[in-house]
VOGU-3710 file (C-alpha; in Angstrom, 3 decimals, decimal comma):
1> mtgsrkkygv> 107,903/105,438/134,667  109,438/103,054/136,784  110,107/99,116/137,230  108,892/96,940/134,508  105,717/99,046/134,121  104,221/98,940/130,490  103,671/102,217/128,893  99,997/102,828/128,525  97,933/104,693/125,709  94,316/105,767/125,044
11> ivgfpyygry> 92,607/104,864/121,782  89,702/106,643/120,932  87,589/107,111/117,515  86,609/104,600/115,556  85,048/101,321/117,226  85,700/98,412/114,910  89,403/99,654/114,505  90,132/101,055/118,058  89,288/97,766/119,434  91,266/95,748/116,615
21> ladlinerse> 94,635/97,871/117,192  94,316/97,465/121,133  94,010/93,855/121,055  96,893/93,789/118,352  99,250/95,372/120,501  98,371/93,903/123,627  98,680/90,440/122,205  102,285/91,526/120,433  103,639/94,086/122,759  105,696/93,617/125,850
31> twrleyrges> 106,102/97,147/126,431  102,768/98,915/125,603  99,440/98,440/127,053  96,525/100,198/124,713  92,629/100,501/125,977  89,827/101,542/123,385  87,474/104,019/124,981  84,009/104,332/123,221  81,888/107,477/122,186  79,564/107,556/124,755
41> yaarlrslle> 79,843/110,347/127,306  80,809/108,073/130,428  83,640/106,590/128,008  84,655/109,893/126,885  84,642/111,443/130,419  86,920/108,002/131,569  88,984/108,907/128,798  89,587/112,319/130,074  90,238/111,208/133,644  93,162/108,955/132,500
51> mkrcdavisf> 95,358/111,609/130,738  97,444/111,919/133,898  98,610/108,551/133,988  98,367/107,939/130,034  101,632/108,085/127,723  100,094/108,121/124,539  96,490/109,182/123,151  95,522/107,099/119,629  92,578/109,183/117,562  91,934/106,426/114,937
61> ggpapdqaia> 90,360/108,562/112,315  91,276/111,992/111,738  91,620/115,308/112,093  92,128/115,016/116,207  90,492/113,571/119,201  87,654/115,465/120,848  88,817/118,921/121,854  88,382/118,089/125,750  90,621/115,019/125,648  93,178/116,835/123,280
71> daarhynvpv> 93,320/119,961/125,752  94,075/117,362/128,537  96,847/115,825/126,707  98,440/119,374/125,674  98,149/119,753/129,843  99,972/116,692/130,530  102,369/116,957/127,990  100,930/113,460/126,435  101,790/112,791/122,617  98,574/112,602/120,371
81> iviwagsdvs> 98,882/109,974/117,202  96,118/110,569/114,728  95,684/107,763/112,183  93,954/108,598/109,001  92,138/105,668/107,728  90,536/106,999/104,378  87,024/108,233/104,556  88,183/110,720/107,260  90,594/112,536/104,929  87,806/113,390/102,268
91> aagkdpgtle> 85,480/114,612/105,102  88,423/116,653/106,530  88,342/119,147/103,654  84,617/120,204/104,566  85,628/121,386/107,855  88,149/123,725/106,885  88,406/125,451/109,857  88,536/123,055/112,244  91,568/121,198/109,904  93,305/124,754/110,576
101> ivkdeghvni> 93,260/124,359/114,357  94,299/120,828/114,426  97,395/121,351/112,306  98,751/123,449/114,802  98,169/121,287/117,830  101,040/119,553/117,297  99,709/116,024/117,108  101,632/112,882/115,185  99,778/112,299/111,579  100,171/109,026/110,033
111> adgewlvdel> 97,995/107,544/107,267  97,083/103,671/106,798  97,227/104,050/102,896  100,207/105,290/100,752  98,382/107,439/98,873  96,516/109,462/101,578  100,086/111,243/102,580  99,763/113,096/99,507  96,149/113,710/99,893  96,785/115,178/103,124
121> refgieasyd> 99,965/116,918/102,145  97,379/119,024/99,606  95,242/120,246/103,149  99,044/121,105/104,749  99,189/118,116/107,109  102,144/116,202/106,778  101,582/112,516/107,474  103,991/109,166/107,532  102,766/106,164/105,953  102,675/103,369/108,603
131> pvtaieaaak> 100,104/100,759/107,941  98,288/99,472/110,783  95,774/97,355/109,279  96,986/93,597/109,949  95,791/90,420/108,505  97,347/86,927/108,742  97,351/85,098/105,137  95,706/81,790/105,083  98,066/78,604/105,725  96,382/76,654/102,736
141> iaplprefrv> 94,312/78,448/100,264  90,998/77,277/99,141  90,311/76,633/95,557  88,239/78,908/93,792  84,588/77,910/93,965  83,330/76,243/90,987  80,634/78,958/90,215  82,340/82,003/89,829  80,663/84,480/92,709  81,308/87,757/92,971
151> vtylpeprra> 81,220/89,793/96,905  81,189/93,483/97,804  80,548/95,854/100,602  77,962/98,086/100,649  76,629/99,380/104,091  73,584/101,407/104,653  73,627/104,476/105,077  76,750/104,767/102,759  76,059/102,941/99,895  76,317/105,723/97,652
161> fygeksvyav> 79,575/106,278/98,998  80,907/102,903/98,380  79,820/102,881/94,666  76,106/101,601/94,985  75,455/102,498/91,517  78,980/101,226/90,079  78,273/97,902/91,555  74,985/97,718/89,809  76,022/98,429/86,564  78,714/96,063/86,711
171> aracpdvsfs> 76,151/93,462/88,143  73,935/94,403/84,908  76,816/93,951/82,648  77,531/90,246/83,989  73,850/89,116/84,507  74,849/85,229/84,679  77,294/86,239/87,548  75,821/86,125/91,088  76,970/89,292/93,333  76,624/88,732/97,109
181> vvgaghanpa> 76,773/92,541/99,573  78,176/92,055/102,631  76,822/94,960/104,873  74,434/96,381/107,246  71,125/97,223/105,863  68,402/95,464/104,061  67,970/94,811/100,487  67,595/97,125/97,800  64,372/96,591/95,327  66,246/98,782/92,574
191> appnvrflgy> 69,231/96,442/92,821  69,156/94,035/89,283  68,116/90,433/90,297  71,597/88,507/90,300  72,169/90,587/93,566  71,462/89,544/96,973  71,933/91,227/99,864  73,244/88,980/102,911  73,398/91,838/105,845  76,310/91,814/108,207
201> vdnmahvldt> 78,118/88,592/108,317  79,849/87,221/111,258  82,304/84,724/109,509  83,666/86,727/106,337  86,345/84,015/105,793  83,868/81,602/104,559  82,116/84,398/102,318  85,414/85,106/100,798  86,430/81,287/100,461  82,649/80,860/98,124
211> stvllrlpeh> 83,811/83,641/96,133  85,754/84,008/93,285  86,094/88,040/93,324  85,771/90,876/95,641  84,270/93,855/93,873  85,504/97,435/95,829  84,611/100,537/94,161  83,789/103,365/96,650  84,256/107,085/96,194  87,313/107,379/98,299
221> dgksmlvlea> 88,902/104,826/100,447  91,843/103,718/102,786  94,033/100,565/103,584  90,796/98,722/103,236  90,678/95,639/105,664  88,616/93,671/103,377  90,532/94,102/100,604  93,788/92,436/102,597  91,390/89,680/103,694  90,601/88,812/100,184
231> largrhviwt> 94,040/88,915/98,910  95,225/86,807/102,218  92,364/84,358/101,412  93,849/83,916/97,684  90,805/85,955/96,058  90,949/88,164/92,696  90,244/91,516/93,821  88,904/94,515/91,465  89,622/97,845/93,439  89,487/101,236/92,452
241> ydfpgvhhat> 93,115/101,974/94,003  96,263/100,633/92,782  97,623/98,075/95,053  99,688/94,842/94,828  97,860/91,459/93,839  94,963/93,884/92,684  92,970/94,480/89,542  92,973/98,022/89,507  89,871/99,569/87,950  90,408/103,131/86,490
251> sltaaiqmmq> 87,012/103,468/85,555  83,510/101,836/85,236  83,773/100,546/82,087  87,566/98,888/83,249  85,749/97,325/86,244  83,428/95,842/83,877  85,699/94,457/81,494  88,211/93,345/84,396  85,065/91,121/85,781  83,839/89,843/82,286
261> alrddhrrgt> 87,579/88,775/81,425  87,965/86,893/84,955  84,391/85,177/84,319  85,510/84,004/81,322  88,959/82,712/82,180  86,830/80,590/85,068  85,171/79,512/82,414  87,834/78,412/80,739  89,290/76,693/83,610  92,508/78,882/83,499
271> lgvnraghqf> 91,738/81,142/86,577  93,826/80,191/89,499  93,777/81,837/92,994  95,407/84,871/93,599  99,244/83,862/95,059  100,520/87,002/93,979  97,933/88,764/96,304  98,058/86,265/99,086  102,008/86,350/99,229  101,777/90,069/99,536
281> vqehfsrgti> 99,827/90,365/102,264  101,667/87,289/103,989  105,407/89,445/103,575  104,118/92,641/104,566  101,166/92,800/106,593  101,261/89,902/109,489  100,012/90,811/112,859  103,509/90,860/114,361  105,222/92,698/111,201  102,438/95,701/111,970
291> aanfeavldr> 102,488/95,329/115,729  106,169/96,093/115,683  105,751/98,811/113,581  103,284/100,694/115,491  105,006/100,176/118,604  107,955/101,741/117,028  105,322/104,997/116,282  104,242/104,918/119,693  107,771/104,903/121,046  108,779/107,646/118,762
301> avheklpris> 106,016/109,967/119,706  106,877/109,919/123,367  110,471/109,982/122,676  109,893/113,575/120,422  106,828/114,663/122,531  106,227/118,723/122,525  107,773/120,576/125,234  105,482/121,883/127,501  104,124/125,357/127,567  105,716/128,046/129,192
311> tsrqtvvisg> 103,552/128,792/132,385  105,229/132,748/132,246  102,957/133,447/128,924  99,582/135,185/129,354  96,675/132,769/127,442  93,670/133,940/125,322  91,341/131,496/124,311  90,032/132,499/120,572  86,577/131,482/119,304  84,290/132,433/116,285
321> ftlfgamvar> 85,349/131,865/113,161  87,781/128,837/113,421  89,563/129,470/109,822  90,168/133,151/111,186  91,138/132,106/114,715  93,511/129,425/113,584  94,914/132,283/111,251  95,408/134,995/114,328  96,827/131,869/116,694  99,569/130,765/114,368
331> aarwatpnwe> 100,747/134,308/113,558  100,450/135,279/117,369  102,892/132,376/118,354  105,799/133,706/116,694  104,628/137,362/116,571  104,094/137,929/120,313  105,931/135,459/122,415  104,328/136,352/125,404  100,981/135,058/124,541  99,586/131,655/124,048
341> prvfrggsrl> 96,758/131,503/122,024  94,174/128,572/122,491  91,568/128,200/119,531  88,007/126,875/120,805  86,686/124,301/117,976  83,958/122,964/120,051  81,882/119,980/119,963  80,898/117,798/122,503  79,427/118,279/125,880  83,322/117,363/127,170
351> arlssavqlm> 84,398/119,907/124,827  82,383/122,640/125,782  83,180/121,930/129,602  87,028/122,226/128,556  86,305/125,487/126,905  85,080/126,744/129,952  88,236/125,609/131,643  90,297/127,104/129,390  88,778/130,270/129,416  88,354/130,385/133,432
361> radawycigs> 92,227/130,383/133,159  92,582/132,352/130,531  94,065/136,092/130,641  91,613/137,209/127,843  88,782/136,222/125,199  89,252/136,795/121,391  86,228/136,673/119,865  86,297/136,487/115,840  83,012/137,286/114,285  80,564/135,550/116,692
371> pipdrwlhlv> 79,789/137,825/120,370  78,639/135,313/121,761  79,443/131,763/120,280  78,073/129,390/123,134  75,765/130,767/125,849  77,576/128,843/128,456  81,321/130,410/127,806  79,069/133,470/127,787  77,874/132,934/131,287  81,166/131,914/132,532
381> aqltgkrrvi> 82,809/135,120/131,030  80,470/137,259/132,913  80,789/135,382/136,104  84,383/136,052/136,125  84,562/139,220/134,903  86,768/137,809/131,902  87,813/140,593/129,410  86,787/140,262/126,332  87,546/141,488/122,809  85,280/141,150/120,082
391> hwvgsdiell> 86,530/141,319/116,312  83,786/141,988/114,264  84,631/141,122/110,539  81,234/141,701/108,501  78,020/140,228/108,376  78,122/139,574/112,029  77,523/143,441/112,608  73,703/142,681/111,358  73,196/140,531/114,485  73,396/144,031/116,399
401> ksqpairrlc> 69,544/144,413/114,897  68,149/141,117/115,996  69,734/140,048/119,025  68,895/142,412/122,307  71,742/140,073/124,282  74,508/141,248/121,876  73,713/144,874/122,347  73,863/144,010/126,181  76,940/142,564/125,937  78,823/145,403/123,858
411> akdtvrhlae> 77,434/148,002/126,750  79,718/146,226/129,274  83,007/147,836/130,022  85,050/144,565/129,915  84,821/144,242/126,436  86,585/146,001/123,273  85,646/146,002/120,185  87,631/145,442/117,236  87,022/146,318/112,883  88,502/145,125/110,138
421> adwmvdelaa> 87,868/148,294/108,548  87,175/152,205/108,230  83,583/151,640/106,937  83,032/148,942/109,626  83,826/151,385/112,289  81,020/153,562/110,803  78,448/150,611/110,811  78,752/149,933/114,150  78,793/153,453/115,575  75,543/153,394/113,529
431> ygvrasvapl> 74,611/150,918/116,733  76,126/152,853/119,573  79,390/150,477/119,211  82,772/152,502/119,672  85,124/150,244/118,152  89,103/150,583/116,813  90,539/149,329/113,349  92,692/146,199/113,481  92,749/143,997/110,393  92,814/140,617/110,423
441> ppqvripdyi> 96,543/139,304/109,028  96,719/138,014/105,387  97,093/134,524/105,105  98,807/134,023/102,257  102,667/133,702/101,911  103,426/137,137/100,452  105,673/136,226/97,350  109,291/137,645/96,983  108,904/138,807/93,450  105,148/139,294/91,753
451> pplpdrftll> 104,653/136,807/89,121  103,497/137,465/85,321  99,865/137,458/84,693  98,678/134,222/83,092  98,623/133,972/78,900  95,007/133,813/79,380  92,518/136,047/81,266  91,570/134,110/84,349  89,304/135,228/86,619  89,129/133,918/90,222
461> lyvprsradf> 85,852/133,474/92,168  84,813/132,430/96,006  81,941/130,445/96,509  81,899/128,530/99,772  79,294/125,609/101,079  77,207/127,964/102,720  75,583/130,761/102,031  76,504/130,844/98,514  74,294/133,139/96,713  75,167/135,667/99,745
471> ygrreyerlf> 79,059/135,263/98,152  77,372/135,887/94,402  77,101/132,424/93,021  73,578/133,632/91,070  75,915/136,824/89,731  78,822/134,275/88,933  76,428/132,078/86,808  75,360/135,223/84,957  78,366/135,649/83,961  79,510/132,325/82,895
481> rrfsgrpikf> 76,404/132,594/80,224  77,375/136,056/79,418  81,443/135,147/78,509  80,440/131,566/77,338  82,647/131,346/74,504  85,068/133,990/74,944  88,688/133,617/76,186  87,989/133,836/79,351  88,502/131,464/82,267  87,175/131,141/85,715
491> ivvgggsvfv> 88,557/129,207/88,575  85,958/128,800/91,398  87,552/128,158/95,343  85,722/127,668/98,433  84,340/124,230/98,061  80,914/125,571/96,842  78,834/124,331/93,791  78,126/126,038/90,878  76,156/125,835/87,656  78,435/125,807/84,335
501> ppgadveiag> 76,460/126,141/80,938  78,084/124,780/78,071  80,755/126,321/76,303  81,750/128,310/79,536  85,766/127,604/80,893  84,832/126,934/84,634  87,592/125,232/86,885  86,050/124,110/90,296  89,185/124,094/92,300  86,661/123,565/95,659
511> wksdlcdvye> 88,434/124,142/99,218  92,298/125,344/99,029  94,324/125,754/102,252  96,847/127,312/100,186  95,922/129,950/97,050  99,578/130,775/96,331  99,880/128,642/93,046  95,948/129,711/92,106  96,997/133,087/92,289  99,736/132,860/90,436
521> rtsallrftr> 97,345/131,580/87,801  94,948/134,487/87,906  94,571/137,942/85,805  92,031/139,179/88,754  90,163/138,544/91,898  86,116/139,080/91,323  84,489/139,466/95,022  80,809/140,416/94,807  78,835/139,892/98,286  76,087/141,582/99,641
531> hdglslmale> 78,032/142,715/102,324  81,824/142,615/103,386  84,337/143,285/105,932  87,761/143,403/104,958  88,227/140,443/102,396  91,440/138,247/102,920  91,435/137,169/99,635  91,091/140,653/98,301  94,235/141,543/100,296  96,095/138,157/99,052
541> alaygrhliw> 95,061/138,932/95,403  96,602/142,135/95,482  99,686/141,136/97,092  100,115/139,157/94,100  99,715/141,925/91,964  96,410/140,853/90,600  93,140/142,797/89,630  90,291/143,105/92,239  86,662/143,910/91,265  84,591/144,173/94,822
551> srnfpfgaca> 81,409/145,431/95,860  83,469/147,777/98,333  85,518/150,601/97,290  89,084/149,952/97,976  92,494/151,053/96,833  93,539/149,513/93,241  90,132/147,648/92,570  87,470/148,469/90,718  84,178/148,715/92,715  81,255/146,759/91,529
561> rtyddcehav> 78,042/146,996/93,351  75,817/145,429/90,967  75,906/142,918/88,621  75,870/145,330/85,657  79,109/146,805/87,795  80,467/143,418/87,528  79,972/142,582/83,775  81,364/146,115/83,053  84,767/146,055/84,997  85,131/142,102/83,521
571> edllerherg> 84,774/143,302/80,034  87,263/145,920/80,519  89,759/143,847/81,859  89,456/141,291/79,141  89,667/143,860/76,527  92,814/145,375/78,421  94,274/141,954/78,327  93,746/141,634/74,539  95,245/144,396/73,571  98,165/143,280/75,410
581> elrpqfqaae> 97,560/146,603/78,142  97,061/144,495/81,288  99,676/144,065/83,550  100,427/143,165/87,231  100,040/145,929/89,522  102,884/146,385/91,571  101,904/149,189/93,452  99,370/147,061/94,888  101,330/144,425/96,006  103,368/147,307/97,854
591> yvrdtydvrr> 100,557/148,721/99,316  99,682/145,268/101,076  102,923/144,464/101,910  103,580/147,801/104,075  100,207/148,687/105,246  98,920/145,137/106,156  102,332/143,231/107,398  101,160/140,002/109,613  103,710/140,927/112,765  102,283/144,866/112,487
601> cveriatfwq> 98,547/143,439/112,426  99,005/140,601/115,069  100,954/142,707/117,415  97,862/145,042/116,748  95,450/142,835/118,036  97,515/141,964/120,723  97,763/145,298/122,247  93,701/144,863/122,868  94,190/141,589/124,921  96,185/143,387/127,439
611> psssgdmhpf> 94,184/145,104/130,282  92,912/148,757/129,625  95,512/151,189/131,689  93,867/154,225/130,217  90,269/153,920/129,890  90,318/152,815/126,389  88,248/149,787/126,849  85,790/150,986/123,786  82,433/150,928/125,947  79,129/150,880/124,108
621> spvgarg> 78,617/154,555/123,082  77,307/156,701/120,883  80,410/158,099/119,279  82,433/156,104/116,641  86,091/155,642/116,311  88,833/155,139/114,327  91,847/153,298/115,280
//
């Protein structure tokens, strides 16, 4: 930059908040100018073309901007600032693969709500609390209306998320109180008679001034602009979050009691305006204060931006199962410094175009579990003769039965094949595919010491959101019933749902990016699948010295190919635990540590990214091979 040119930033993401932030900074800053770009294809393309002259990219809403914009920003060494607003945090856990990829893209993460920092840390994302929502407190607070009135925000199509049922329950508990619903959408005929729907309103200040209380009961929230507006106008707020100047509703019962108490005080004439909330907003959320704070964030990001990627490295692009791709890329960055891995996360048309450009520039294409993840990328690879490595991980082998295009791909001499275990090499050989063994690296941090088994026998299960029955959900639910009332605890991870019968002790832990604490609380892992590759969870459980029940025959594990096998294996471990004979498997931990060392696993995979010099490309062949 030279002279007095203002630094320039592009905002993408949530339209309302993106435009608001651009207006705020442009109104107050002497050194920055921000432009919001919409979500249309043309708007994204324009943002992409502006990267070369851009000083920062701001994504209002996590986990990251479109892959095309993120790739361009990385190419031109432009820092990316991700503002986590609230609902995006809860949505992030539903796509753990993409989350793992963007964690390694080096973005600056900030949260608009203080509590969001802790929630993001659970996903492995370190963010700072930097509020970006601003509101000017009313110079003069309007008196409370003579009639006690409540306003709430329930926009379609997300009324359930914003607590529609709870709001109606509060309205039914206060039938003499008028409730006004703002937000897009038509009236709900199921609502109580004292609830009216105003739809989208242009003058929210007037609605708040003619109301007594803002009721906000969403499942999850960020720093609500509407809450700040209500406080700025001296209105009372009942909210599911603890925040200065609001009434913190920890439950529906508490919300009802708070509403009734405020109504009763209003009737007695003892309820005044919310001066504490008004003062707090005035002191901490003025437009000048917030603009100065975010300008400092921008300056810090520019000052601390990542170093440029070395052009001397070879580049490998990674596609397929995003979770595995992120894991391999992360390990490869420190284990193979001569390689620069880039992981495709897909998405928009521009993202696919960007991926195609990345592929043309790359030295190799490494596909995990999806031999042809995108037909256009497949065409680019064919036209450019790009060398490709396909890493088969389990059920993807069954694609060879039904997809001729994949069989034709496997016949090309520019393609190498890897499999995670010997039995997968045999399965591929049956289709005429010659593969070498190369395990994916375990994701878990192998402990320096093996923790003792828990006092209560605890069984770990994996049930993902998709294909839950394939991963044994039905059999696990039978086990819940079979061992109901017995001294056994089940922990279910993966984000999928299961039915828990009465008397069964089942903890639904959801998706977790780090299972270290779960393994410490576990006696054994049960993994019952229709078909499986080399399960990373199996390796991780053994690395912690835990016992293993698996539908595969594997060292230090009990093989369970049927439900009855599972039941008998669980019963055996439980009885040994009750006799005090169950101990950690120390030899199993040593076996995993020596055989599946992360550095050695990644270094072996990377050798197949290199050009072949000895005819070892493993083409389509009727002969199987073990590496």
